[in-house]
N, C-alpha and C positions, 0 to 999 in steps of 0.2 A: 656147713653152717648156713650158707646162703639159702639152701632149700628149706631149712628150718625157719629162717627169718621170714621168707615169703609165705610159708605155710601158716606161720603164726599171725602175720598181717592179714591174711585172708580168712582167718577163722571166723571172725564176726565182721562181715563186710559192712553192714550198716554202721556199726560203731567206728570202724576204721575210716569210712567215708566222712562221717560227721567230724571226727577228730582232725582229719586232713583238711576239711573245709574250714574249720575253726583256725587252724594254723595258717592256712592260705590267706584267709581274710585278714588275719593279724599282720602278715607281712605285706599285704597290699596296702593296708593303712600305714604301715611303717614306711613304705616307699613314697607314698603321697606326702606324708608329714616331712620326711627328709627332703623331698623335692621342694616343698613349700618353704622350708627353712633356708635352703640354698638360694631360692629365688629372692628371699627377703634380705639375707645377709651375705650372699655369695660374693657380692662386690667387695666386701672387706678383704677377702683373700686375694682378690685380683688387684688390689691397690698397689700403686708403685712404691717401691722401697726408697726411691730417691726423690720423692715429691712431698712438698709441704702445702698445706692449705691455710691461708690467712683470711679470717673473717672478723666481723664486728664482735667485740667481746660479749655483748648481750645475746645476739642471735644472728644467724646468717641472713635473716630477713631484714635486718637493719643495714642501711647502706654505708659505704665508705666513700670518701672523696676520691675523685678520679686520679688526682696526683699521687695517691698512695702507690699506684702501680709503678711509676717511674722511680720512686724512692726505694721500693723493694728491689727493683731490678739493679739498683746501684749497690746493694749490699754485697760485700765480698763473700764469695762462695756460692752465689746464686748464678746459675747457668742461664736461665731464661724464665720468663714469667708472663702470664696472661691473666685477664680478669674475665669473669662471667657473671651474668645476672640471671636470677630465676624469673623467667618471663611469664609463667603461668599460661602457656599457650594452649589453644584448642582450635579445632577445625570445624566450622559450621555451628556446632553446638557443644556445650561443655561436657557432654558424654564422650566426645572424641578428643581425648587429651593428646597434645603434641608436646613432648618434652623438648623445649626450645630454649636456646641460650644466646643472648647477644654477647659477642666476643670482642674484647679490646686487646690489641696486640696480636692480631690474626696471623701475622707472619711467623709467630713463635708457636702456633698451635701444634704443629707436628713435632716440634722439638720438645715441648712440654709433655705431649702425649704421643710418643713414637709408635704406640700400638695402633693408632688410627692410620689405616692404610687407604690412600686415595690416589687416583691417577694424577701424576704431576701436571698434566695439561689442564685437567679440571681444577686442580688447586690454584694454578696460575690464573685461570679465568675467574675463579671465585674472588681472588684478591683484587681484581680490577672491576668487578661488577658490584655496584653500590647496593642493589637490592638482592644480591645473590645469596643462596643458602646451600649449605652442605647437609645432606641427610644420610642417616644410617641405612644399611641394607635392609634390616628388619622393618624399619619404618616404610621404606619404599615398597617392600613386598606387601605389607599390611594395607597400606593406603592406596596402592596401585599407582604411585607417582613415578615419574621418570624424568630424566634430564631434559630441561627445556620447558617443563610445566611451570605455570605461574599459579601459585596457591595463596589464598587469603588466610592468614593466621591471625586469630583474635587473641587478645590478652585479657585474662580475668583480673589483672592487677593494674596495668598501665593504660592510660588514655592519652590520646593526642590532644594538641592544643585546640583542635576543632571539635573535640568531644567524642570522636570515634575511637574505636579500639582495634582497628584492623590494619595489619601491615601486609601488603602484597609482596610476595617473595618469589623469585625465579630460581628453580632448582638448577644449580650449576654442576654439582657433582654428588656422587654417592660413595660413602666411605664404608670400609669393612673394619672389623676388629676381631682377629682370630680368637682372642681369649676373653672377650667381654661383650658389653652391650652395644648394639647398633640401632638403638631405638631413639636416637636424638637428632636434633636439628640445630645447626650453628649458623648464625647470621651476623652481620656487621653491627658493632656497637654504635657507630656514628649514624647509621641509618635509623636505628632505634632512638638514639639520644636526641637527634635534631628536632624531633617532632613532639617530644613529651614536655610537660610543664616543669617538672623538677629535674633539671638536667645535671650532667656531669657527676652522677653517682654510680658507683659500681657495686656489685654484690659481694664477691669474694675473689681472692687472688690464688691462682694455682701456680706454683713455682717448682722448677726442677733444680736440683743441687748438683754442683760439680763433684761433691763427695758426700755420699749418703751418711757417712759416719759423723758428719758435722751437723746433722739435723737438729739436735737439741740446742747447740750453741747458736745456730742461725735463727731458729725459732725464737729463742730468748732475745736475741739482738733486735729482731724485727718488732717484737712486742714492746721492747724498751724504747724504740724510736717513737712510738705513738702513745706512750704512757702519759697520763694526765691530760690527754687531748679530749676533744669532744667526741671523738670516734676511736676509742681504744680497740686494739686488736687482740685476737686469740689465735695463735699460730700453732698448728699441730700437724702430725703426719697425716697423709691422705687416708691411711687405714683408720686412724682415730676419727677423722672427719666423716668417713662413710659409716663407721660404727655408730656415730651420734645420730645419724638419720634412722638407722635400724632400731636404736634404743627408744625412739619416740613411740614405737609400737609395743614397747615392753621388752622384757628379756626373752627373746625368741628361743634361745637355746634352752633356758630353764623350762619354758612351756612345752617345748618338744620333748625334753627329757621326761617330764612328768607324764605326758601322754603315752610315750613309748613304754615306760616302766609299768604303768597301769595296764596297758594292753598285754604286755608279756607276762605280767604276774597272773592275769586272768587265764592266759593260755597255759601257763605252768600248772595251774590247778586242774584245768581240763585235761591236759595231756597226762599228768601224773595220775589222775583218777582213772583214766582209760587204761594206763599201763598196770595200775594196781589191780583192776578188775581182771585184766588179761592174765596176770600171773596167778591170781587166786583160782581162776578157772582151770589152770594147768598144774595145779598142785600135785596131782597124782602122776602126771607126765614128768614133772621135775624129779619126783621120787624114783621113777623108773630110769630116767637118764642117769641119776647118780648111782643107781644100782648097776647100770651097765658100764660105769667107769668114768662118767663125766665128773670132773672136779667141780667144787663149789665156785672156784674162780671162773671156770669156763661157762658154767650156767649163768653166773652173774654177768659175765661179758656178753652172753647172748641176749640177756634182758636189756642191757645198756645199748647194745648194737641195734636192737629193735626200736628202742626209744629214739636213738639218733637217726635211724633210717626214716622213720615216719616224720620226724621233725624236719629233716633235710628235704624230703620230698615235698612236704607242704610249704616249707620256707622258700625253696627255690622256685616252686610254681607261683607262690605269692609275689616274689620279687620280679619274676617275668611278667606276670599280669599287671603288677604295679607299675613297671616301667612302661608297658604299653599304654596304660591308663594315663600316666604322666605325659606321654607324648601327645595324646589326644587333648588333654587339658592345656598343655603348653601352647598348642596351636591356637586355642580359643582365647587365651589370656596373654598372648605374645606382646600385645601393645602395652600392657601394664606390668607384666612380670617376664621380661625377656630372658632371664636366666633360669627359668623354670625347667629343671631337669633333675634326674637322680644323680648326685655326684658319685664319683668312684669310691669315695670313702664310705658311702652308705652301703655299698656291696660288701666291703670288708667288715663293716660293723654288723651287717646282716648275717654273715657267716659266723661271726663270733657269737651273736645272739642265738643262732640255731644250735651251735655247739653247747652253749651254756644251758639253753632250754632243754635240749635232749638229755644231757647228763643229769640235770636236776630232776627231770621228769622220771628218769629210770633209776635214780639213786635209791629211793626207799624200796620200791619193788625188788630191785637188785639185791639190796641188803637182806630183805626177807627171804629171797631165793638162796642167798649164801648161807643163812642160818638154818634153813629148813632141813630137818633130819629125815632120813629115808623112812624110818618107822612112823614118824608123824605124818609124812606125806601119804604113805600107803594107808594109814589108819583113817585119814580124812576122806579117802576115796571110797 
């Protein structure tokens, strides 16, 4: 059977190459789209199950009073909490974005986000250094920064009392995150707060729970504490919080699904047409095979196997080339899309798509081969 498969594939080499190229390009595109989707919404899957995010009910861009943090910490069931602000930071010019966050409650940073790994000595030094900053490994590699460097970070949102918008920061430590983003910068809220005009306002509160099963009750309790105030809150799981950011760009999953379905439907037509032509050209051979004792089921299986083989060769080659292409793109956009990579789920989905595409492409030609009678096949020859 293998010799027959390879012989049939090589019968019309130009057609086989064009069909393989089409399938390969389709799966390259599939890999790129899946990687882009993961880069945009992958943080949702990495969100902590025992963390809540509390922000202004209107939008996270609206500030909350500083004293909200202490009140949230006092809620029963809250293990620890910190607040962060969106700083809108950049280095030298606005094209070089630096995702930077003033942190209030720095001593609880590692407890709220235990996935952040930093040398204890560096962490202790950061706690005592007023202008100190912790940066992620990806940011350090991209910018070429190292511990001890003093960097001027400018804000596109905040201005100091003297009219400037630059904060000089000394890099005290570099953190890692085995499962997530390391493209951020954390610095002290008090260093930021003391020099701006509108002081003592925080952005949002990140809190870790003692029991993740109490998330709904604690979220409701926090929001009820600030109900009917000038700054009402909306507290949700971290997963919902991250998803809200992704939703600002639209329903990424639906967009990706539409693109993938359109591409694979086109490839289905191309592959099915190639297989149909191949079977029509072998009508007399199929008649001879049945005369020699090949059953209709075996002939149909040969057609389906041929369709699956060409689909898997093109698909696997496309996934390989797509993965290599994503690695190259990821290096170029690491500053903006640190999670750019082909997720493992995409490989599983790709194999499923190859199987479905191969079966559907060979279904009609296989059925025709099944029903073909020996007399009809020999007459057509």
